[in-house]
C-alpha positions in Angstrom: 78.3 281.1 120.1 80.8 278.7 121.3 80.2 275.1 120.9 80.3 272.1 123.2 82.5 269.3 122.9 79.7 267.2 121.7 79.0 269.5 118.6 82.3 269.3 117.6 82.9 268.1 113.9 86.2 266.5 113.5 87.6 266.2 109.9 91.1 265.8 108.5 94.2 267.7 109.6 95.8 270.8 108.3 99.5 271.3 108.0 101.4 274.1 106.7 104.8 273.5 104.6 107.3 275.3 107.0 109.9 274.7 104.4 108.1 277.2 102.1 107.6 279.7 104.9 111.4 279.6 106.0 112.4 280.1 102.1 109.6 283.2 102.1 111.6 284.2 105.1 114.9 284.2 103.5 113.8 285.2 100.0 111.5 287.9 100.6 112.7 289.0 104.1 109.5 288.6 106.2 110.0 287.4 109.7 109.1 283.9 110.1 106.8 284.7 113.5 105.0 287.2 111.4 104.2 285.0 108.6 103.0 282.5 111.0 100.8 285.3 112.6 99.5 286.3 109.4 98.7 282.5 108.5 96.9 281.9 111.9 94.9 284.9 111.5 93.8 284.1 108.0 92.8 280.5 109.1 91.0 281.8 112.2 89.0 284.3 109.7 88.3 281.3 107.2 87.1 279.1 110.2 84.7 281.9 111.6 83.0 282.0 108.0 82.8 278.6 107.2 81.5 277.3 110.7 79.4 280.7 111.1 81.1 280.9 114.6 81.0 284.4 116.3 84.1 286.2 116.1 83.8 287.0 119.9 83.6 283.2 120.5 87.1 282.7 121.8 88.0 280.4 119.2 91.7 280.7 118.4 94.4 279.0 115.9 97.7 278.0 116.5 100.4 277.0 114.0 102.8 274.4 115.5 106.2 276.1 114.7 108.0 272.7 114.6 105.8 270.6 112.7 103.3 272.9 110.8 100.2 271.5 112.0 97.4 273.8 112.5 95.0 273.3 115.3 91.5 275.3 115.5 90.6 275.5 119.3 87.2 276.4 120.6 85.9 277.2 124.0 84.0 274.1 125.9 81.5 275.1 127.6 79.1 273.3 130.8 75.6 273.2 130.8 75.6 276.5 132.5 77.3 278.4 129.5 81.0 278.6 131.3 84.1 278.0 129.8 85.7 274.7 131.1 88.5 274.3 128.7 89.2 274.1 125.1 88.3 271.6 122.4 90.1 271.0 118.9 87.7 271.4 115.9 88.6 270.7 112.6 85.4 270.8 110.1 84.9 269.0 106.9 86.9 270.4 104.3 88.5 272.8 106.3 91.6 271.7 105.3 91.2 273.0 101.6 89.4 276.1 103.0 92.4 277.0 105.3 95.0 276.3 102.7 93.3 278.3 100.1 93.2 281.3 102.9 96.6 281.2 104.1 97.7 281.2 100.3 95.7 284.2 99.8 96.9 286.2 102.7 100.6 285.4 101.6 100.0 286.5 98.1 98.5 289.8 99.3 101.3 290.1 101.8 104.1 289.7 99.1 102.0 292.6 97.0 102.2 294.8 100.0 106.0 294.0 100.6 106.5 294.8 96.9 104.6 298.0 97.3 106.3 299.1 100.1 109.6 298.8 98.5 108.6 300.6 95.8 107.2 303.4 97.6 110.2 303.2 100.2 112.4 303.5 97.2 110.4 306.8 96.0 110.4 308.3 99.2 113.9 307.7 99.9 114.6 309.4 96.7 112.7 312.2 97.6 114.3 312.7 100.8 117.8 312.3 99.4 117.2 314.9 96.4 118.1 318.6 96.5 115.8 321.1 98.0 115.3 323.1 94.8 114.1 320.0 93.0 112.0 319.2 96.1 110.4 322.7 96.0 109.9 322.5 92.1 107.9 319.1 92.9 105.9 320.8 95.8 105.0 323.6 93.1 103.8 321.2 90.3 101.6 319.1 92.8 
């Protein structure tokens, strides 16, 4: 259930090192916006688990693409349960949890990209092989 402004537990800030994201963008050829989206999703998932918030609550995470500051927004409700705005929430210990979540997701994405390159190379090799060798490979399979 979305939380009201009076229930928010404000803790320390969460920041992502954009220099590292830009380096990954160059070295691993992952678009910067894709990295940001992946991190936002990972931090939102960690937030929902950490706080026990319903995934349908309307909570969202925004990573500032200029400063690296991460903000968690939650719906702010009136007494009738109607959304009247958004409030910033940053629970205690969430900086550590969100950093761990972001690191896990980035590492998984790097593994996926490595797998895609290996699989893509073998798919390209199969596509460029001769028809005779392709039919032999299908016969053995």
